[in-house]
C-alpha positions in Angstrom: 120.6 84.3 122.5 117.1 85.0 121.1 115.6 88.4 121.8 112.3 88.2 123.6 109.3 89.0 121.5 107.6 92.3 122.0 104.1 92.3 123.3 101.4 94.3 121.6 98.1 95.2 123.3 95.4 95.6 120.6 92.5 97.6 121.8 89.9 96.8 119.1 86.2 96.0 119.6 85.6 94.7 116.0 86.4 91.0 115.7 87.3 91.1 112.0 89.7 94.1 112.5 91.3 92.3 115.4 91.7 89.1 113.5 93.3 90.9 110.6 95.8 92.6 112.9 96.4 89.3 114.8 97.1 87.5 111.5 99.5 90.2 110.3 101.5 90.4 113.5 101.3 87.0 115.2 104.6 85.7 113.7 106.6 88.6 115.1 104.8 89.7 118.3 102.9 88.4 121.2 99.3 89.8 120.9 96.9 90.6 123.7 93.4 92.0 123.1 91.3 94.5 124.9 87.7 95.0 123.6 87.3 98.6 124.9 89.3 101.4 126.5 88.5 100.4 130.0 89.9 96.9 129.4 93.0 98.5 127.7 93.7 100.4 130.8 93.4 97.2 133.0 95.6 95.2 130.6 98.3 97.9 130.6 98.7 97.0 134.3 98.4 93.2 134.0 100.1 92.6 130.7 102.8 95.3 130.6 102.7 95.7 126.7 105.6 97.1 124.7 103.3 98.8 122.3 99.6 99.6 122.2 97.4 99.7 119.0 94.4 101.7 120.0 91.1 101.8 118.1 89.6 105.3 118.7 85.9 104.3 118.4 85.0 101.6 121.0 82.1 101.0 123.3 82.2 101.9 127.1 85.3 104.0 126.6 86.9 105.2 123.4 90.5 105.2 122.5 91.1 108.9 123.0 89.9 108.8 126.7 91.7 105.5 127.3 94.9 107.0 125.9 94.7 110.1 128.2 94.2 107.8 131.2 97.1 105.5 130.1 99.3 108.6 129.8 98.6 109.5 133.4 100.0 106.1 134.4 102.6 105.5 131.7 104.2 108.3 129.7 106.5 106.0 127.7 104.6 103.1 126.2 104.1 103.8 122.4 100.4 104.1 121.5 99.4 104.0 117.9 95.9 105.1 117.0 93.9 102.9 114.6 90.8 104.5 113.1 88.6 104.5 110.1 88.2 108.2 110.6 91.3 109.3 108.8 90.8 113.1 108.7 93.6 115.4 109.8 91.5 116.5 112.7 91.3 112.9 113.9 95.0 112.5 113.6 95.6 115.7 115.6 93.1 114.6 118.3 94.9 111.3 118.6 98.3 113.0 119.0 96.9 115.5 121.5 95.5 112.7 123.6 99.0 111.1 123.8 99.2 108.8 120.8 102.7 108.5 119.2 101.5 107.8 115.7 98.4 107.1 113.7 97.4 104.3 111.2 94.2 104.6 109.1 91.8 101.7 108.5 91.5 99.7 106.4 94.9 98.6 107.7 97.7 98.5 105.2 100.1 95.8 106.2 103.2 97.6 105.0 102.3 100.8 106.7 101.5 99.1 110.0 104.9 97.3 110.0 106.7 100.6 109.1 105.0 102.3 112.0 105.7 99.5 114.5 109.4 99.4 113.3 109.7 103.0 114.5 109.2 101.8 118.1 111.5 98.8 118.2 
């Protein structure tokens, strides 16, 4: 029997970044998009994703605030921060907010796959 595909919620406001992630992962995962942190919180409820890829800098509500709010509702869903701001302080802020891991942009396909494999 075939194992069901995992669903990834991609919270990313930038179309080209989203399309890159979608093209890298569409063969292995079902992909759902949120364009800001507020939408990511809503889609957590409606889509029940297995993993969340969370951009940290988004309009209306950024990824750190969205992650904190998601953690109030769901302590277990893996959240992986995605950001172009790849300083150690940004990584620590993401982990303190409740992210499980951190991937810097531009996204390296191999690194993203390795991180996702940690949460299979």
